[in-house]
Each structure stands twice: as C-alpha cells, then as structure tokens.
DSSP file (Angstrom, degrees, kcal/mol; ACC not computed):
  #  RESIDUE AA STRUCTURE BP1 BP2  ACC     N-H-->O    O-->H-N    N-H-->O    O-->H-N    TCO  KAPPA ALPHA  PHI   PSI    X-CA   Y-CA   Z-CA
    1    1 A M     >        0   0    0      0, 0.0     4,-2.0     0, 0.0     5,-0.1   0.000 360.0 360.0 360.0 -35.3   17.5   18.4   16.2
    2    2 A K  H  >  +     0   0    0      1,-0.2     4,-2.4     2,-0.2     5,-0.2   0.915 360.0  49.2 -58.7 -45.7   17.8   18.0   12.3
    3    3 A H  H  > S+     0   0    0      1,-0.2     4,-2.1     2,-0.2    -1,-0.2   0.847 108.2  53.2 -69.7 -34.1   17.1   14.3   12.6
    4    4 A L  H  > S+     0   0    0      2,-0.2     4,-2.2     1,-0.2    -1,-0.2   0.894 109.5  48.7 -63.4 -41.7   14.1   14.9   14.8
    5    5 A T  H  X S+     0   0    0     -4,-2.0     4,-2.7     2,-0.2     5,-0.2   0.943 111.3  49.3 -66.9 -49.2   12.6   17.2   12.3
    6    6 A Q  H  X S+     0   0    0     -4,-2.4     4,-1.9     1,-0.2    -2,-0.2   0.859 111.0  50.5 -53.9 -40.3   13.3   14.7    9.5
    7    7 A L  H  X S+     0   0    0     -4,-2.1     4,-2.6     2,-0.2    -1,-0.2   0.932 111.7  47.6 -64.7 -48.1   11.6   12.0   11.6
    8    8 A L  H  X S+     0   0    0     -4,-2.2     4,-2.7     1,-0.2    -2,-0.2   0.922 112.9  48.0 -66.0 -40.4    8.5   14.1   12.2
    9    9 A L  H  X S+     0   0    0     -4,-2.7     4,-2.6     2,-0.2    -1,-0.2   0.895 111.1  51.6 -66.3 -37.1    8.2   15.1    8.6
   10   10 A S  H  X S+     0   0    0     -4,-1.9     4,-2.4    -5,-0.2    -2,-0.2   0.908 112.3  45.3 -61.4 -47.0    8.6   11.5    7.6
   11   11 A L  H  X S+     0   0    0     -4,-2.6     4,-2.6     2,-0.2    -2,-0.2   0.921 112.9  50.9 -65.4 -44.8    5.8   10.5   10.0
   12   12 A L  H  X S+     0   0    0     -4,-2.7     4,-1.9     1,-0.2    -2,-0.2   0.913 112.2  46.8 -58.7 -46.2    3.6   13.3    8.9
   13   13 A F  H  X S+     0   0    0     -4,-2.6     4,-1.7     1,-0.2     5,-0.2   0.929 113.1  48.7 -63.0 -46.1    4.1   12.3    5.2
   14   14 A A  H  X S+     0   0    0     -4,-2.4     4,-1.6     1,-0.2    -1,-0.2   0.910 111.3  50.2 -61.1 -43.2    3.4    8.7    6.0
   15   15 A A  H  < S+     0   0    0     -4,-2.6    -1,-0.2     1,-0.2    -2,-0.2   0.869 114.4  43.6 -65.2 -37.9    0.1    9.5    8.0
   16   16 A T  H  < S+     0   0    0     -4,-1.9    -1,-0.2    -5,-0.2    -2,-0.2   0.700 109.1  57.4 -81.0 -21.4   -1.2   11.7    5.2
   17   17 A A  H  < S+     0   0    0     -4,-1.7     2,-0.8     1,-0.2    -2,-0.2   0.836 110.6  45.1 -80.3 -35.1   -0.3    9.1    2.4
   18   18 A C  S  < S-     0   0    0     -4,-1.6    -1,-0.2    -5,-0.2     2,-0.1  -0.852  81.5-167.2-113.6 100.1   -2.4    6.3    4.1
   19   19 A T    >   -     0   0    0     -2,-0.8     3,-1.6    -3,-0.2    -3,-0.1  -0.343  35.8-106.6 -83.4 166.6   -5.7    7.7    5.1
   20   20 A A  T 3  S+     0   0    0      1,-0.3    -1,-0.1    -2,-0.1    -2,-0.0   0.775 117.3  63.1 -67.2 -23.0   -8.2    5.8    7.5
   21   21 A G  T 3  S+     0   0    0      2,-0.1    -1,-0.3     0, 0.0    -3,-0.0   0.554  78.3  97.2 -77.7  -7.7  -10.4    5.1    4.4
   22   22 A D  S <  S-     0   0    0     -3,-1.6     2,-0.2     1,-0.0    -4,-0.0  -0.710  74.9-133.3 -84.9 122.3   -7.8    3.0    2.7
   23   23 A P        -     0   0    0      0, 0.0     2,-0.4     0, 0.0    -2,-0.1  -0.490  13.7-119.3 -73.5 146.8   -8.5   -0.7    3.3
   24   24 A V        -     0   0    0     51,-0.2     2,-0.3    -2,-0.2    81,-0.0  -0.670  32.0-154.3 -75.5 129.6   -5.8   -3.0    4.4
   25   25 A T        -     0   0    0     -2,-0.4    81,-3.4    50,-0.0     2,-0.4  -0.835   5.2-155.2-109.3 150.4   -5.4   -5.8    1.8
   26   26 A F  E     -AB  74 105A   0     48,-3.7    48,-2.1    -2,-0.3     2,-0.5  -0.926   7.5-144.7-121.8 149.8   -3.9   -9.3    2.4
   27   27 A V  E     -AB  73 104A   0     77,-3.1    76,-3.3    -2,-0.4    77,-1.3  -0.956  15.1-171.4-115.5 123.3   -2.3  -11.5   -0.2
   28   28 A Y  E     -AB  72 102A   0     44,-3.0    44,-2.0    -2,-0.5     2,-0.3  -0.904   2.4-172.9-110.4 141.2   -2.9  -15.3    0.0
   29   29 A Q  E     +AB  71 101A   0     72,-2.4    72,-3.0    -2,-0.4     2,-0.3  -0.973  18.1 134.0-132.1 153.1   -1.1  -17.8   -2.2
   30   30 A G  E     -AB  70 100A   0     40,-2.1    40,-2.7    -2,-0.3     2,-0.3  -0.931  45.4 -91.1-169.5-168.1   -1.5  -21.6   -2.5
   31   31 A E  E     -AB  69  99A   0     68,-1.3    67,-1.2    -2,-0.3    68,-1.2  -0.950  23.3-166.2-126.0 144.8   -1.8  -24.5   -4.9
   32   32 A V  E     - B   0  97A   0     36,-2.2     2,-0.4    -2,-0.3     3,-0.3  -0.999   8.9-158.2-132.6 129.0   -5.0  -26.1   -6.4
   33   33 A V  E     + B   0  96A   0     63,-2.5    63,-2.9    -2,-0.4     3,-0.1  -0.852  68.9  47.2-108.3 143.3   -4.9  -29.5   -8.1
   34   34 A G        +     0   0    0     -2,-0.4     2,-0.7     1,-0.3    -1,-0.2   0.346  67.4 132.0 111.0  -1.2   -7.5  -30.7  -10.7
   35   35 A I        +     0   0    0     -3,-0.3    -1,-0.3     1,-0.2     3,-0.1  -0.731  16.2 155.7 -80.2 115.1   -7.6  -27.6  -12.9
   36   36 A M        +     0   0    0     -2,-0.7     2,-0.2     1,-0.2    -1,-0.2   0.684  57.7  11.9-115.2 -24.7   -7.3  -28.8  -16.5
   37   37 A C  S  > S-     0   0    0      1,-0.0     4,-2.3     0, 0.0    -1,-0.2  -0.809  84.2 -86.9-145.5 178.1   -8.9  -26.1  -18.7
   38   38 A I  H  > S+     0   0    0     -2,-0.2     4,-2.8     1,-0.2     5,-0.2   0.828 123.5  57.5 -62.5 -31.4  -10.2  -22.5  -18.7
   39   39 A H  H  > S+     0   0    0      2,-0.2     4,-2.4     1,-0.2    -1,-0.2   0.938 108.1  48.0 -64.2 -46.7  -13.7  -23.8  -17.5
   40   40 A C  H  > S+     0   0    0      1,-0.2     4,-2.5     2,-0.2     5,-0.2   0.933 112.7  48.4 -59.8 -46.1  -12.0  -25.3  -14.5
   41   41 A T  H  X S+     0   0    0     -4,-2.3     4,-2.5     1,-0.2    -2,-0.2   0.924 111.7  48.5 -62.5 -41.6  -10.1  -22.1  -13.8
   42   42 A N  H  X S+     0   0    0     -4,-2.8     4,-2.9     2,-0.2    -1,-0.2   0.914 110.9  51.9 -63.6 -40.2  -13.2  -20.0  -14.1
   43   43 A K  H  X S+     0   0    0     -4,-2.4     4,-2.0     2,-0.2    -2,-0.2   0.930 112.9  43.0 -55.6 -51.9  -15.2  -22.4  -11.8
   44   44 A V  H  X S+     0   0    0     -4,-2.5     4,-2.4     2,-0.2     5,-0.2   0.942 112.5  53.1 -67.8 -46.0  -12.6  -22.2   -9.0
   45   45 A E  H  X S+     0   0    0     -4,-2.5     4,-2.1    -5,-0.2    -2,-0.2   0.951 109.3  50.3 -52.4 -52.8  -12.1  -18.4   -9.4
   46   46 A A  H  < S+     0   0    0     -4,-2.9     4,-0.4     1,-0.2    -1,-0.2   0.869 111.1  48.5 -57.9 -38.7  -15.8  -17.9   -9.0
   47   47 A A  H >< S+     0   0    0     -4,-2.0     3,-1.1     1,-0.2    -1,-0.2   0.913 110.3  49.8 -60.7 -44.1  -15.9  -20.0   -5.9
   48   48 A M  H >< S+     0   0    0     -4,-2.4     3,-1.6     1,-0.3    -2,-0.2   0.835 103.0  63.1 -67.4 -35.6  -13.0  -18.3   -4.3
   49   49 A K  T 3< S+     0   0    0     -4,-2.1    -1,-0.3     1,-0.3     5,-0.2   0.630  92.9  64.4 -64.0 -16.0  -14.7  -14.9   -5.1
   50   50 A K  T <  S+     0   0    0     -3,-1.1    -1,-0.3    -4,-0.4    -2,-0.2   0.529  78.0 105.5 -82.9  -7.3  -17.5  -15.9   -2.8
   51   51 A L  S X  S-     0   0    0     -3,-1.6     3,-1.3    -4,-0.2     2,-0.2  -0.361  89.7 -79.4 -66.0 150.7  -15.3  -15.9    0.2
   52   52 A P  T 3  S-     0   0    0      0, 0.0    24,-0.2     0, 0.0    -1,-0.1  -0.386 106.8  -5.0 -58.4 121.9  -15.7  -12.9    2.6
   53   53 A D  T 3  S+     0   0    0      1,-0.2    22,-2.4    -2,-0.2    23,-0.4   0.689  85.0 158.3  74.3  20.0  -14.1   -9.7    1.6
   54   54 A V  E <   +C   74   0A   0     -3,-1.3    20,-0.3    -5,-0.2    -1,-0.2  -0.637  18.1 179.3 -80.7 134.9  -12.2  -11.1   -1.5
   55   55 A Q  E     -     0   0A   0     18,-3.2     2,-0.3     1,-0.3    19,-0.2   0.707  64.0  -0.2-103.6 -33.6  -11.3   -8.4   -4.0
   56   56 A S  E     -C   73   0A   0     17,-2.0    17,-2.6    -8,-0.1     2,-0.4  -0.990  52.9-160.5-158.2 150.0   -9.6  -10.6   -6.7
   57   57 A V  E     -C   72   0A   0     -2,-0.3     2,-0.4    15,-0.2    15,-0.2  -0.997  10.7-179.6-132.0 137.2   -8.6  -14.1   -7.5
   58   58 A K  E     -C   71   0A   0     13,-2.7    13,-2.0    -2,-0.4     2,-0.5  -0.988   8.5-167.9-140.7 129.9   -6.0  -15.3  -10.0
   59   59 A I  E     +C   70   0A   0     -2,-0.4     2,-0.3    11,-0.2    11,-0.2  -0.954  14.4 178.9-116.6 133.3   -5.0  -18.8  -10.9
   60   60 A T  E     -C   69   0A   0      9,-2.4     9,-3.1    -2,-0.5     2,-0.3  -0.936  29.1-110.4-131.4 151.1   -1.8  -19.3  -13.0
   61   61 A R        -     0   0    0     -2,-0.3     2,-0.5     7,-0.2     5,-0.0  -0.596  33.6-115.2 -81.6 146.0    0.0  -22.4  -14.3
   62   62 A D    >   -     0   0    0      4,-0.6     3,-1.8    -2,-0.3    -1,-0.1  -0.729  14.9-142.2 -84.0 126.0    3.3  -23.3  -12.8
   63   63 A D  T 3  S+     0   0    0     -2,-0.5    -1,-0.1     1,-0.3    -2,-0.0   0.748  98.6  54.0 -56.9 -28.9    6.2  -23.1  -15.3
   64   64 A K  T 3  S-     0   0    0      3,-0.1    -1,-0.3     1,-0.0    -2,-0.0   0.314 122.8 -98.4 -90.6   7.5    7.8  -26.2  -13.9
   65   65 A G  S <  S+     0   0    0     -3,-1.8    -2,-0.1     1,-0.2    -1,-0.0   0.506  79.7 135.0  85.5   3.6    4.9  -28.4  -14.3
   66   66 A G        -     0   0    0      1,-0.2    -4,-0.6    -5,-0.0    -1,-0.2   0.046  67.1 -64.2 -71.1-175.6    3.8  -28.2  -10.7
   67   67 A P        -     0   0    0      0, 0.0    -1,-0.2     0, 0.0   -34,-0.2  -0.334  68.0 -85.1 -72.2 157.4    0.1  -27.6   -9.6
   68   68 A P        -     0   0    0      0, 0.0   -36,-2.2     0, 0.0     2,-0.3  -0.327  46.2-120.4 -62.3 148.8   -1.5  -24.3  -10.6
   69   69 A R  E     -AC  31  60A   0     -9,-3.1    -9,-2.4   -38,-0.2     2,-0.4  -0.711  20.5-151.8 -98.4 138.8   -0.9  -21.4   -8.3
   70   70 A L  E     -AC  30  59A   0    -40,-2.7   -40,-2.1    -2,-0.3     2,-0.4  -0.927  11.3-175.6-112.0 135.2   -3.8  -19.6   -6.5
   71   71 A E  E     -AC  29  58A   0    -13,-2.0   -13,-2.7    -2,-0.4     2,-0.4  -0.998   1.4-176.8-130.3 128.5   -3.5  -16.0   -5.5
   72   72 A I  E     -AC  28  57A   0    -44,-2.0   -44,-3.0    -2,-0.4     2,-0.5  -0.985   8.1-164.1-120.9 129.5   -6.3  -14.3   -3.5
   73   73 A I  E     +AC  27  56A   0    -17,-2.6   -18,-3.2    -2,-0.4   -17,-2.0  -0.978  27.8 151.9-114.4 127.3   -6.3  -10.6   -2.5
   74   74 A A  E     -AC  26  54A   0    -48,-2.1   -48,-3.7    -2,-0.5   -20,-0.2  -0.953  55.5-128.3-150.3 160.3   -8.8   -9.7    0.2
   75   75 A T  S    S+     0   0    0    -22,-2.4     2,-0.6    -2,-0.3   -51,-0.2   0.354  87.5  96.1 -91.8   4.2   -9.5   -7.3    3.1
   76   76 A N    >   -     0   0    0    -23,-0.4     3,-0.5   -24,-0.2    -2,-0.1  -0.842  56.6-168.8 -96.9 119.3  -10.1  -10.3    5.2
   77   77 A A  T 3  S+     0   0    0     -2,-0.6    -1,-0.1     1,-0.2    25,-0.1   0.433  78.1  61.2 -91.1   4.3   -7.0  -11.4    7.3
   78   78 A K  T 3   +     0   0    0      2,-0.1     2,-0.4     0, 0.0    -1,-0.2  -0.024  60.2 136.1-125.6  36.4   -8.5  -14.8    8.3
   79   79 A I    <   -     0   0    0     -3,-0.5     2,-0.3     4,-0.1    23,-0.1  -0.645  33.4-171.0 -75.2 132.9   -9.1  -16.8    5.2
   80   80 A T     >  -     0   0    0     -2,-0.4     4,-2.0     1,-0.1     5,-0.1  -0.761  39.2-106.6-121.2 168.0   -8.0  -20.5    5.6
   81   81 A R  H  > S+     0   0    0     19,-0.4     4,-2.7    -2,-0.3     5,-0.2   0.877 121.8  56.7 -53.8 -43.1   -7.6  -23.4    3.3
   82   82 A E  H  > S+     0   0    0      1,-0.2     4,-2.3     2,-0.2    -1,-0.2   0.855 103.4  52.4 -64.1 -36.3  -10.7  -24.9    4.9
   83   83 A D  H  > S+     0   0    0      2,-0.2     4,-2.0     1,-0.2    -1,-0.2   0.898 109.5  50.5 -65.1 -41.2  -12.7  -21.8    3.9
   84   84 A A  H  X S+     0   0    0     -4,-2.0     4,-1.3     2,-0.2    -2,-0.2   0.943 110.3  49.1 -60.2 -47.1  -11.5  -22.2    0.3
   85   85 A V  H  X S+     0   0    0     -4,-2.7     4,-0.9     1,-0.2     3,-0.5   0.928 111.3  49.5 -59.2 -43.3  -12.5  -25.9    0.4
   86   86 A K  H >< S+     0   0    0     -4,-2.3     3,-0.5     1,-0.2    -1,-0.2   0.873 105.2  58.6 -65.3 -35.5  -16.0  -25.0    1.7
   87   87 A A  H 3< S+     0   0    0     -4,-2.0    -1,-0.2     1,-0.2    -2,-0.2   0.787 100.1  57.1 -68.5 -24.9  -16.4  -22.3   -0.9
   88   88 A L  H >< S+     0   0    0     -4,-1.3     3,-1.4    -3,-0.5    -1,-0.2   0.843  83.4 178.1 -66.2 -33.0  -16.0  -25.0   -3.7
   89   89 A G  G X<  +     0   0    0     -4,-0.9     3,-2.1    -3,-0.5    -1,-0.2  -0.444  68.7   1.1  59.8-130.4  -18.9  -26.9   -2.2
   90   90 A E  G >  S+     0   0    0      1,-0.3     3,-1.7    -2,-0.2    -1,-0.3   0.798 128.5  67.0 -57.2 -29.5  -19.6  -30.0   -4.4
   91   91 A D  G X> S+     0   0    0     -3,-1.4     4,-1.8     1,-0.3     3,-1.1   0.535  74.6  86.2 -73.7  -4.4  -16.7  -29.1   -6.7
   92   92 A A  G <4 S+     0   0    0     -3,-2.1    -1,-0.3     1,-0.2    -2,-0.2   0.696  81.5  63.4 -62.5 -19.6  -14.3  -29.8   -3.8
   93   93 A K  G <4 S+     0   0    0     -3,-1.7    -1,-0.2    -4,-0.2    -2,-0.2   0.727 110.8  35.7 -74.8 -21.8  -14.5  -33.4   -5.1
   94   94 A M  T <4 S+     0   0    0     -3,-1.1     2,-0.5    -4,-0.2    -2,-0.2   0.719 118.6  49.8-102.1 -28.9  -12.9  -32.4   -8.4
   95   95 A Y     <  -     0   0    0     -4,-1.8     2,-0.7   -10,-0.1   -61,-0.2  -0.938  66.1-155.9-122.8 133.0  -10.4  -29.7   -7.1
   96   96 A D  E     -B   33   0A   0    -63,-2.9   -63,-2.5    -2,-0.5     2,-1.4  -0.898   6.3-154.0-111.0 109.4   -8.0  -30.1   -4.2
   97   97 A V  E     -B   32   0A   0     -2,-0.7   -65,-0.2   -65,-0.2   -12,-0.1  -0.724  18.6-179.6 -80.8  94.6   -6.9  -26.9   -2.6
   98   98 A R  E     -     0   0A   0     -2,-1.4     2,-0.3   -67,-1.2    -1,-0.2   0.790  59.8  -1.3 -78.2 -28.0   -3.6  -28.3   -1.3
   99   99 A S  E     +B   31   0A   0    -68,-1.2   -68,-1.3    -3,-0.1     2,-0.3  -0.986  50.9 177.7-159.7 148.3   -2.3  -25.1    0.4
  100  100 A L  E     +B   30   0A   0     -2,-0.3   -19,-0.4   -70,-0.2     2,-0.4  -0.865  17.8 171.7-156.7 116.7   -3.5  -21.5    1.1
  101  101 A K  E     -B   29   0A   0    -72,-3.0   -72,-2.4    -2,-0.3     2,-0.7  -0.983  38.2-116.7-133.9 142.3   -1.3  -19.2    3.2
  102  102 A L  E     +B   28   0A   0     -2,-0.4   -74,-0.3   -74,-0.2     3,-0.1  -0.653  36.2 174.8 -74.4 113.4   -1.3  -15.5    4.0
  103  103 A V  E     -     0   0A   0    -76,-3.3     2,-0.3    -2,-0.7    -1,-0.2   0.790  55.4 -12.9 -99.4 -31.9    1.9  -14.2    2.5
  104  104 A K  E     -B   27   0A   0    -77,-1.3   -77,-3.1     0, 0.0     2,-0.4  -0.990  49.7-135.0-163.9 156.4    1.7  -10.4    3.1
  105  105 A G  E      B   26   0A   0     -2,-0.3   -79,-0.3   -79,-0.3   -81,-0.0  -0.967 360.0 360.0-116.7 138.5   -0.5   -7.5    4.0
  106  106 A K              0   0    0    -81,-3.4   -80,-0.1    -2,-0.4    -1,-0.1   0.377 360.0 360.0-100.7 360.0   -0.5   -4.2    2.0
C-alpha cells in the first residue's frame, strides 16, 4: 500500500509540474559546411529560424577541426535536412547542410 501511495503521489506531482500549456520542444543537431565567418553564421542562423516553429538556432565550431555544428530547438517534430536546405534558398549553393537529426524531445 505504501508503494502505491508513493506512486500516486509521484504521478500527481508529475502531472502538475507539466501543464497542458507547456509546449514540447525538440532538439535537432547536425553539421553545416561552408561557414567561414560570423557573417556566414548569421546568414545560416537566420535561414534556419524561418523553419516552422523554430525557437532557437545555434552554430558552434568543432574543437577538433570538423564542420561547424548546428543545433535547432523547435516545437516541430518533423524538421528534416531537406527542410533546412530549402530554408537556405539560393544560399544552399554556398552552405552544405550535411546532416540534421532529431536527437531528443524535452
């Protein structure tokens, strides 16, 4: 009985901690080639922010000399690499989104 009470209290706490108004967010990570400077970074970030339901975009350099890393946080669970390429428009000729994968939902 004690375990059942603890389980019910845990479920009640979890239900009140996450209300229906809290949006679920998804984290995408990938690689983008062709970014050479802060202007390039800003251009790619601005394009990715045009994707549906994107909350934030972050591009960081790889410490080991690899391609820059792309992180997108969104409330949309269906963003694809192809969507990211389309968002770049004509700039897709300069920047190559090599990968973009959904890594977790929050």
